[in-house]
SEMI-235154 format. One line per 10 residues: number of its first residue (from 1); their letters; for each residue x, y, z of N, C-alpha, C, CB. Coordinates in Angstrom, 3 decimals. Atoms other than C-alpha are relative to their C-alpha. Glycine has a CB too. Example, Ala and Ser with C-alpha at 12.3 -4.5 7.8 and 13.67 -1.06 7.14 Angstrom:
residues 2
1> as> 0.890:-1.190:0.000:12.300:-4.500:7.800:0.900:1.200:0.000:-0.992:0.027:1.246  -0.820:-1.190:-0.060:13.670:-1.060:7.140:-0.770:1.090:0.730:0.414:0.462:-1.415
***
This chain:
residues 166
1> mmfkktllaa> 1.349:-0.302:-0.337:63.106:-32.606:18.382:0.058:1.441:-0.005:-0.514:-0.615:1.337  -0.398:-1.388:-0.469:64.512:-29.223:19.434:-0.303:0.810:-1.477:1.807:0.091:0.631  0.181:-0.492:0.937:64.543:-28.523:15.659:-1.384:0.092:-0.349:0.695:-0.489:-0.731  1.289:0.171:0.561:60.865:-29.353:15.132:-0.885:1.123:0.810:-0.541:-1.601:0.177  0.279:-0.858:-1.119:60.116:-26.945:18.142:-0.049:1.487:-0.710:1.193:-0.170:1.236  -0.693:-1.339:0.727:61.848:-24.044:16.636:-1.160:0.367:-1.212:1.811:-0.418:-0.811  0.859:-0.094:1.390:60.251:-24.690:13.071:-1.537:0.209:0.581:0.142:-1.597:-1.083  1.396:-0.492:-0.085:56.665:-24.708:14.822:-0.248:1.235:0.448:-0.726:-0.740:0.740  -0.004:-1.492:-0.871:57.337:-21.542:16.970:0.155:1.240:-1.112:1.515:0.096:1.227  -0.101:-1.118:1.000:58.743:-20.049:13.912:-1.578:0.353:-0.897:1.290:-0.529:-1.132
11> alftvagfam> 1.088:0.372:1.102:55.646:-21.084:11.785:-1.516:0.913:0.828:-0.205:-2.204:-0.167  0.672:-0.653:-0.515:53.475:-19.942:14.646:-0.210:1.529:-0.052:0.210:-0.372:0.839  -0.471:-1.055:-0.190:54.828:-16.445:14.703:-0.357:0.252:-1.155:1.199:0.186:0.445  0.266:-0.546:1.675:54.820:-16.041:10.823:-1.653:-0.053:0.061:0.776:-1.284:-1.519  1.717:0.083:0.260:50.982:-16.797:11.182:-0.460:0.908:0.817:-0.823:-1.426:0.342  0.405:-1.055:-0.733:50.474:-14.733:13.881:0.140:1.283:-0.237:0.388:-0.098:0.933  -0.166:-1.221:0.501:52.131:-11.779:12.590:-0.782:0.363:-1.264:1.311:0.146:-0.192  0.868:-0.271:1.295:50.368:-11.959:9.153:-1.279:0.294:0.692:-0.133:-1.319:-1.161  1.473:0.051:-1.025:46.982:-12.250:11.625:-0.172:1.378:0.502:0.094:-1.102:1.500  -0.476:-1.064:-0.836:48.402:-9.301:13.574:-0.093:1.473:-0.989:1.651:-0.420:0.542
21> aspsatdtaq> -0.274:-0.915:1.341:49.445:-7.102:10.305:-0.617:0.276:-1.200:0.913:-0.301:-0.486  0.428:0.250:1.162:46.961:-7.650:7.980:-0.061:1.351:-0.652:-1.222:-0.751:0.039  0.018:-1.310:1.004:47.843:-4.752:5.365:-1.236:-0.004:-0.564:1.091:0.029:-1.210  0.818:0.007:0.431:44.972:-3.004:4.362:0.277:1.298:-1.359:-0.945:0.012:1.107  -0.401:-0.972:1.245:44.899:-0.712:0.834:-1.534:0.772:-0.187:0.603:-1.023:-1.656  1.076:-0.539:0.402:42.514:1.791:-0.315:0.301:0.653:-1.435:-0.476:0.924:1.051  -0.178:-0.846:1.219:41.616:3.381:-3.575:-1.386:1.030:-0.060:0.148:-1.067:-1.451  1.138:-1.138:-0.082:39.295:6.636:-4.246:0.134:0.307:-1.429:0.244:1.420:1.111  0.206:-0.647:1.528:37.694:7.855:-7.321:-0.870:0.829:0.255:-0.481:-0.888:-1.234  1.430:-1.243:-0.056:35.183:11.174:-8.045:-0.922:-0.386:-0.960:0.370:1.744:-0.438
31> fdvkihidnt> 1.238:0.075:1.000:32.056:11.044:-9.769:-0.895:1.260:0.122:-0.949:-1.333:0.316  0.352:-1.343:-0.352:30.016:14.264:-10.676:-1.532:-0.577:0.395:0.201:1.309:-1.331  1.660:0.205:-0.191:26.134:14.807:-9.551:-0.260:1.198:-1.137:-0.805:0.364:1.913  0.478:-1.460:0.932:24.632:17.124:-12.291:-1.835:-0.213:-0.289:1.083:0.029:-1.995  0.948:-0.137:0.541:21.540:18.475:-13.491:-0.362:1.192:-0.865:-0.649:-0.204:0.790  -0.013:-1.256:1.054:20.448:20.989:-16.408:-1.414:0.276:0.441:0.280:-0.300:-1.873  1.549:-0.525:-0.080:17.506:23.077:-15.618:-0.403:0.924:-1.039:-0.301:0.756:1.317  0.616:-0.782:1.081:15.411:24.785:-18.597:-0.807:1.200:0.686:-0.982:-0.961:-0.923  0.994:-0.796:-0.338:13.647:28.030:-18.467:-1.407:-0.444:-0.275:0.236:1.129:-0.568  1.476:0.416:0.444:9.929:27.491:-18.117:-0.637:1.690:0.942:-0.702:-2.125:0.848
41> cdvhttapta> 0.963:-0.861:-0.286:6.863:30.072:-17.413:-0.859:-1.142:0.075:-0.311:1.208:-0.950  1.324:0.682:0.015:3.719:28.669:-16.618:-0.822:0.943:0.402:-0.156:-1.214:0.828  1.317:-0.406:-0.601:0.539:30.478:-16.426:-1.123:-0.642:0.445:-0.471:0.629:-0.656  0.858:0.581:-0.989:-1.645:29.398:-13.732:-1.295:-0.713:-0.628:-0.411:1.117:0.983  1.701:0.536:0.329:-4.788:27.317:-14.615:-1.274:0.441:0.805:-0.112:-1.586:0.213  1.073:-0.452:-0.857:-6.673:28.934:-12.140:-0.031:1.702:-0.204:0.311:-0.520:1.654  -0.236:-1.384:0.630:-5.575:32.158:-13.753:0.032:0.142:-1.374:1.172:0.532:0.392  0.434:-1.095:-0.666:-6.046:34.300:-15.438:-1.647:-0.143:0.224:0.445:1.281:-0.830  1.762:0.072:-0.741:-9.782:35.271:-13.753:-0.357:0.799:-1.700:-0.535:1.427:2.175  0.513:-0.502:1.066:-12.154:36.820:-16.299:0.051:1.429:0.263:-1.283:-0.535:-0.304
51> vdfgshlstd> -0.061:-1.278:-0.318:-12.054:40.796:-16.929:-1.754:0.284:0.035:1.009:0.897:-1.155  1.637:-0.019:-0.221:-16.073:41.004:-15.953:-0.092:1.299:0.494:-0.718:-1.150:1.097  0.608:-1.172:-0.127:-17.367:44.164:-16.794:-1.291:0.257:1.004:-0.313:0.267:-1.260  1.116:-0.126:-0.965:-20.749:43.315:-14.583:-1.011:0.578:-0.806:0.298:0.851:1.286  1.424:-0.436:0.646:-24.327:44.590:-15.517:0.191:1.419:0.029:-1.454:-0.471:0.842  0.170:-1.749:0.353:-24.668:48.209:-16.888:-1.318:0.113:-0.598:1.201:0.722:-1.209  1.001:-0.724:1.015:-27.424:50.493:-18.579:0.748:0.219:-1.209:-0.592:1.441:0.520  -0.618:-0.601:1.517:-26.812:51.135:-22.099:0.366:0.844:-0.138:-0.545:0.160:-0.964  -0.452:-1.168:0.011:-26.257:54.436:-21.463:1.070:0.364:0.676:-0.784:0.652:0.262  -1.372:-0.054:-0.569:-23.256:53.773:-19.452:1.040:0.247:-0.690:0.321:-0.998:0.531
61> tsisaqndit> -1.191:-0.275:0.749:-19.930:54.927:-20.501:1.115:-0.371:0.829:0.103:1.417:-0.438  -1.196:0.308:-0.622:-16.403:54.446:-19.774:0.155:-0.780:1.112:0.512:0.966:0.267  0.359:0.879:-0.869:-16.983:51.113:-17.907:1.415:-0.781:0.115:-1.304:-0.817:-0.456  -1.064:0.223:-0.277:-13.836:49.908:-16.192:0.113:-1.664:0.806:0.378:1.254:0.739  -0.016:1.274:-0.871:-13.017:46.415:-14.736:1.754:-0.540:-0.299:-1.436:-1.324:-0.642  -1.181:0.442:-0.037:-9.776:44.317:-14.083:0.238:-1.322:0.031:0.520:0.481:0.854  0.341:1.567:-0.172:-8.622:40.642:-13.976:1.592:-0.193:0.347:-0.757:-1.015:-1.584  -1.179:0.405:-0.460:-5.402:38.795:-12.648:0.383:-0.550:-0.772:0.132:-0.566:0.965  -0.545:1.366:1.137:-2.979:36.975:-14.805:1.447:-0.250:0.995:0.486:0.635:-2.257  -0.932:0.502:-0.762:-0.739:34.892:-12.601:1.232:-0.914:-0.622:-0.724:-0.676:0.904
71> vtctpdasyn> -1.550:0.590:0.976:2.791:33.480:-13.938:1.167:-0.467:1.029:0.870:1.511:-1.091  -1.404:0.625:-0.441:5.735:31.431:-12.567:0.714:-0.296:-0.664:0.093:-0.923:0.591  -1.618:0.309:0.653:9.303:31.685:-14.035:0.757:-0.220:0.513:0.685:0.716:-0.577  -1.195:0.337:-0.521:12.395:30.342:-13.524:0.493:1.013:0.459:0.810:-0.569:-0.754  -0.554:-1.147:-0.298:14.187:32.649:-11.601:1.207:0.715:-0.744:0.283:-0.186:1.148  -1.099:-0.962:0.868:16.203:35.590:-13.381:-0.131:-0.111:-1.777:1.750:-0.598:0.466  0.200:0.034:1.684:14.535:34.174:-16.659:-1.018:1.460:-0.312:-1.003:-1.772:-0.597  0.844:-1.311:0.551:13.313:37.086:-18.683:-1.471:-0.380:-0.932:1.149:0.937:-1.119  1.488:0.456:0.810:9.590:36.976:-20.100:-0.663:1.283:-0.792:-1.302:-0.579:1.257  1.085:-1.094:0.310:6.955:38.770:-22.215:-1.148:-0.615:-0.133:0.201:0.830:-1.225
81> igldggssgs> 1.385:0.468:-0.232:3.329:38.536:-21.569:-0.610:0.806:-1.228:-0.682:0.373:1.613  1.005:-0.921:0.996:0.786:39.370:-24.639:-1.412:-0.563:-0.055:0.549:0.041:-1.623  1.201:0.224:-0.055:-2.233:39.347:-24.895:-0.823:0.365:-1.729:-0.452:0.911:1.329  0.122:-0.151:1.583:-3.807:38.526:-28.419:-1.442:1.060:-0.363:-0.236:-1.791:-0.755  1.022:-1.112:0.327:-6.869:40.758:-30.177:-1.351:-1.159:0.286:0.186:0.831:-1.906  1.487:0.916:-0.601:-9.674:38.036:-29.004:-0.553:-0.419:-1.322:-1.399:1.047:0.988  0.863:0.482:1.558:-12.390:36.837:-31.626:0.298:1.005:-1.072:-1.865:-0.009:0.116  -0.184:-0.569:0.724:-11.701:39.881:-33.480:1.120:-0.291:-1.208:0.022:0.823:0.643  -1.677:-0.008:0.738:-7.896:39.005:-34.486:0.613:1.299:0.013:0.061:-0.421:-1.694  -0.381:-1.500:0.234:-7.430:42.904:-33.889:0.021:0.268:1.576:-1.209:1.060:-1.025
91> vaarkmasqs> -0.101:-0.334:-1.080:-5.602:44.099:-30.778:-0.671:1.282:0.117:1.203:-0.075:0.344  0.470:-1.383:0.163:-6.804:47.707:-31.975:-1.269:-0.217:-0.169:0.577:0.828:-1.082  1.678:-0.130:-0.052:-10.481:46.743:-32.191:-0.528:-1.437:0.761:-0.768:0.123:-1.826  0.682:1.330:-0.942:-11.433:43.912:-29.572:-1.618:0.284:0.288:0.867:-0.136:1.747  1.825:-0.128:-0.250:-15.189:43.457:-29.295:-0.218:-1.297:0.692:-1.160:0.071:-1.627  0.850:1.131:-1.017:-17.305:40.968:-27.228:-1.309:-0.127:-0.953:-0.477:0.672:1.894  1.251:0.242:1.018:-20.101:39.262:-29.555:-1.141:-0.170:0.813:0.122:-1.314:-0.981  1.453:0.342:-0.645:-23.659:39.020:-28.496:-0.088:-1.429:0.051:-1.304:0.568:-0.853  0.405:1.667:0.144:-24.550:35.488:-27.005:-1.390:-0.005:-0.011:0.511:-1.058:1.274  0.884:0.409:0.313:-27.912:35.872:-27.799:-0.527:-0.131:-1.677:-0.593:0.608:0.787
101> gaaatvgyql> -0.069:0.042:1.493:-27.262:35.514:-31.538:-0.352:1.080:-0.914:-0.732:-0.950:-0.388  0.050:-1.356:0.577:-27.614:39.128:-32.765:1.204:0.267:-0.204:-0.608:1.038:0.743  -1.136:-0.519:0.442:-25.068:40.516:-34.566:0.825:1.051:0.533:-0.232:0.291:-0.985  -0.237:-1.253:-0.534:-24.643:43.147:-32.275:1.848:-0.590:0.823:-1.649:0.570:1.289  -0.961:0.083:-0.637:-21.017:43.595:-30.348:0.563:1.033:0.571:0.652:-0.495:-0.553  -0.281:-1.192:-0.927:-19.472:45.767:-27.671:1.652:0.022:-0.128:-0.633:-0.249:1.739  -1.205:-0.086:0.275:-16.136:47.288:-28.204:0.801:-0.066:1.179:0.203:1.040:-0.707  -0.581:-0.095:-1.047:-13.504:46.996:-25.587:1.552:0.371:-0.217:-0.272:-1.166:0.674  -1.467:-0.359:0.548:-9.915:47.646:-25.173:0.797:-0.545:1.695:0.221:2.201:-0.594  -0.886:0.384:-1.343:-7.214:45.954:-22.263:1.087:1.042:-0.287:0.666:-1.780:0.136
111> yqeaghtnvw> -1.144:-1.144:0.060:-4.192:48.187:-21.028:0.870:-0.703:0.991:-0.458:1.722:0.479  -0.730:0.404:-0.472:-1.298:47.577:-19.365:0.134:0.447:1.585:0.839:0.167:-0.812  -0.067:-0.574:-1.128:-1.697:49.758:-16.350:-1.437:0.583:0.296:1.098:0.967:-0.023  1.389:-0.579:-0.671:-4.932:51.329:-14.553:-0.330:1.338:-0.609:0.117:0.228:1.682  0.219:-1.516:0.711:-4.310:54.767:-16.312:-0.298:-0.270:-1.294:1.293:1.047:-0.003  0.281:0.364:1.431:-5.367:53.196:-19.664:0.937:0.780:-0.981:-1.525:0.314:-0.354  -0.759:-0.432:0.820:-2.491:54.326:-21.448:0.314:-0.751:-1.133:0.905:0.300:0.556  -0.654:1.021:1.186:-0.594:51.561:-23.317:-0.850:-1.394:-0.248:1.647:-0.507:0.497  1.427:0.934:0.365:-3.118:49.206:-24.734:1.076:-1.481:0.098:-1.024:0.417:-2.076  -0.266:0.980:-0.450:-1.873:45.438:-23.898:-0.420:-0.826:-1.148:-0.494:-0.178:1.244
121> gntigtdtvt> -0.131:0.933:1.307:-0.898:43.611:-27.179:0.868:-1.332:0.065:0.656:0.856:-1.146  -0.757:1.229:-0.141:0.907:40.700:-28.245:1.261:0.042:-0.910:-0.901:-1.226:-0.349  -1.157:-0.110:0.852:3.744:41.948:-30.322:1.545:0.530:0.979:-0.503:1.201:-1.272  -1.199:0.487:-1.017:7.055:41.396:-28.319:0.940:1.656:-0.567:0.993:-2.125:-0.541  -1.228:-0.861:0.276:9.305:44.807:-27.972:-1.205:1.149:-0.411:1.371:-0.619:-1.361  1.129:-1.147:0.079:5.773:46.898:-28.735:-1.047:0.156:0.758:-0.588:0.020:-1.052  1.327:-0.365:-0.995:2.865:45.996:-26.567:-0.313:-1.109:0.832:-1.405:0.344:-0.808  -0.001:1.198:-0.865:3.858:43.113:-24.537:0.462:0.585:1.588:1.156:-1.228:-0.690  -0.559:0.104:-1.510:4.642:43.187:-20.384:1.186:-0.937:-0.178:-1.160:-0.654:1.187  -1.420:0.634:0.093:8.249:42.221:-19.782:-0.108:-0.211:1.597:1.466:1.068:-0.703
131> gtgtgsaqtl> -0.583:0.307:-1.542:9.611:40.768:-16.319:0.976:-0.674:-0.109:-0.822:-0.725:0.988  -0.917:0.991:-0.188:11.786:38.668:-15.070:-0.174:-0.665:1.435:1.372:0.584:-0.214  0.548:1.009:-1.006:11.027:35.552:-13.205:0.770:-0.349:1.350:-0.138:-1.266:-0.722  -0.120:0.112:-1.159:11.293:35.139:-9.443:0.139:-1.671:0.354:-1.114:0.770:0.576  0.052:1.518:-0.374:10.639:31.238:-9.261:-1.512:-0.037:0.873:1.552:-0.539:1.077  1.348:-0.118:-0.889:7.303:32.255:-7.129:-1.102:0.526:-1.184:0.184:1.284:1.483  0.964:-0.650:1.084:3.915:33.367:-8.713:-0.078:1.245:-0.320:-1.170:-0.174:0.227  0.158:-1.617:0.376:3.668:36.797:-10.007:-0.916:0.401:-0.758:1.031:0.571:-0.630  1.506:-0.358:0.520:0.535:38.439:-10.398:-0.203:1.247:-1.071:-0.899:0.406:1.335  0.390:-1.451:0.738:-0.478:41.202:-13.148:-1.247:0.206:-0.009:0.373:0.180:-1.421
141> haygvvasan> 1.084:-0.707:0.496:-3.281:43.096:-14.312:-0.227:0.234:-1.218:-0.059:0.979:0.431  0.406:-0.701:1.114:-5.208:43.879:-17.192:-1.241:0.852:0.223:-0.204:-0.920:-1.060  0.894:-1.194:-0.459:-7.140:46.863:-17.046:-1.080:0.024:-1.120:0.862:1.537:0.127  1.291:-0.075:1.414:-10.407:46.666:-19.578:-0.911:0.959:0.484:-1.052:-1.592:-0.383  0.542:-1.112:-0.246:-12.209:49.652:-20.410:-1.139:-0.314:-1.280:1.091:1.370:-0.006  0.991:0.148:0.628:-15.649:49.293:-22.311:-0.476:1.618:-0.173:-0.911:-1.033:0.713  0.176:-1.522:0.284:-15.919:53.055:-23.965:-1.860:0.453:-0.190:0.998:0.331:-1.662  1.494:-0.103:0.252:-19.861:52.592:-24.404:-0.758:-1.269:-0.125:-0.246:0.742:-1.226  1.021:1.232:0.045:-22.684:50.206:-23.567:-1.132:0.249:-0.885:-0.609:-0.338:1.414  1.248:-0.337:0.989:-25.065:51.656:-26.316:-0.195:-1.104:-0.782:0.188:1.245:-0.981
151> vhagdyldsv> 0.189:0.987:1.189:-25.995:48.504:-27.877:-1.028:-1.055:0.497:1.465:-0.756:-0.467  0.892:0.536:-0.260:-28.655:45.969:-27.683:0.263:-0.703:1.444:-0.304:-0.716:-1.080  -0.289:0.690:-1.013:-29.338:44.251:-24.343:-0.126:-1.461:-0.049:-0.649:0.465:0.898  -0.428:1.371:-0.060:-28.003:41.038:-23.265:1.531:-0.073:0.447:-0.229:-0.681:-1.412  -1.382:0.328:-0.630:-24.825:39.069:-22.802:0.842:0.055:-1.103:0.138:-1.415:0.749  -0.894:-0.134:1.062:-21.751:39.790:-24.634:1.279:-0.552:0.499:0.118:1.428:-0.486  -1.033:0.676:-0.342:-18.368:37.514:-24.425:1.180:0.054:-1.317:-0.560:-1.440:0.410  -1.114:0.217:0.805:-14.777:37.436:-25.861:0.861:-1.096:0.684:0.768:1.317:-0.225  -0.924:0.833:-0.996:-12.050:35.105:-25.170:1.533:0.650:-0.581:-0.210:-2.028:-0.215  -1.211:-0.366:0.395:-8.563:36.669:-25.351:1.383:-1.424:0.692:0.119:1.784:0.702
161> tvtvty> -0.779:0.670:-0.355:-5.653:34.498:-25.327:1.412:0.495:0.458:-0.039:-0.733:-0.822  -1.185:-0.675:-0.614:-2.637:35.127:-22.918:1.001:-0.817:-0.352:-0.022:0.224:1.497  -1.083:0.925:0.356:0.847:33.927:-24.185:1.223:0.499:0.478:0.107:-0.239:-1.435  -1.372:0.163:-0.676:4.074:33.678:-22.104:1.256:-0.293:-0.873:-0.099:-1.127:0.971  -1.125:0.654:0.641:7.386:33.867:-24.040:1.023:0.246:0.613:0.227:0.280:-1.248  -1.188:0.226:-1.011:10.596:33.064:-22.316:1.346:-0.401:-0.887:-0.406:-1.318:1.154
***
């Protein structure tokens, strides 16, 4: 009987020992969290605004106006902004066409700065505007000049395409 009590006590001690000293083990591993960001530039849909010369007499000369071109590019991304020749197809000979059906046109030019020195065209390295993205909207201005309004009365219009190369 003593042997049974000793065996029972030993069994209980063994079970209690396992319950109290239940070993735990761990293992670790790592994984990467990744993303690839591509450069981008966006000419905002609300811009560019029109270069609106307003109403003028046919005797007026050297008429100036400007617009806003807003672009958002990836931080530190280099970009070039070009303006095409409009419906004339020529940066050197931009023209607004009569909206009344007449064959008349009004010549104009777009410049990179208010002093009207550098024509704004679309040949990278020659007549585009360069910049570096900040991640925020950046506003540039196109400065327009009509040398002479000496044409038939009426409304004139052209459409210029802005191209951002990045």
